[in-house]
N, C-alpha and C positions, 0 to 999 in steps of 0.2 A: 206263524201258528195255524194249527188246523181248526176249522170251524167246529163248534160243539156239536156232537151227534146225539140225538135224542132217540131213545127206544121206548117200545111199551112192552109190559110183561103180562101175559094172561094169568088166570088164577092157578093154572097147572104149572106155571114157571117157564113157560117158552118164551123167549125173547124174540121179538120181530123189529126190524128197523134197518138202517137208520133213517132218520128224517132230519131236516135242517131246523125245524121249530118244534116247540111242545105242542103248539096248536094243530100242526101237521101230524104229528105222532097221535094225537088224541083223534082226529079224523081218520087216520088209517086203522086205529084200533076198533073204531065204531063200524068202519066198512068191513073189517074182518069178522067181527062178532055178528054182524047182520047178514053177512055172506051177500052183500049188495055192493060190488066194486064202484059203482056210479051214483052211490048215495051223496045228496046234497050236503054241502058244507055245514049249513046251519042245523039240519036234522042230525048229522053226526055229532056235532058238538052238544046238542040236547041229549042223545043218546049215551054220551060219555059220562054224563052225570049219574046215570044208573049203573054204568059199567064200573066207575070208581067205587061206588057203595059195595059192589060184589066183589071186589078183589082186584081189578085191573089196576095196573101202576104204570106211571110215565117216570122214566129216569134219563140222566145223560152221563156221558162218559167223560165230560169236562174238555179241556183244551191240552194240546201238547205242542211243544216246539218241533220244527222240522229242520235239521240241520243239512 
């Protein structure tokens, strides 16, 4: 099985990713929104709360079998 891939989507509908965890996808979304690639993890997760209210979304593609 492949690991689950997490993506984040901006309010304009642009999809970015993949990430291995939903937390990592949230941090990457906050870093992109603030245009600060070295934003601390705690600050990024706090910023994510505001982003979620303004239309940013986290989703995943599920897992699939590899033969």
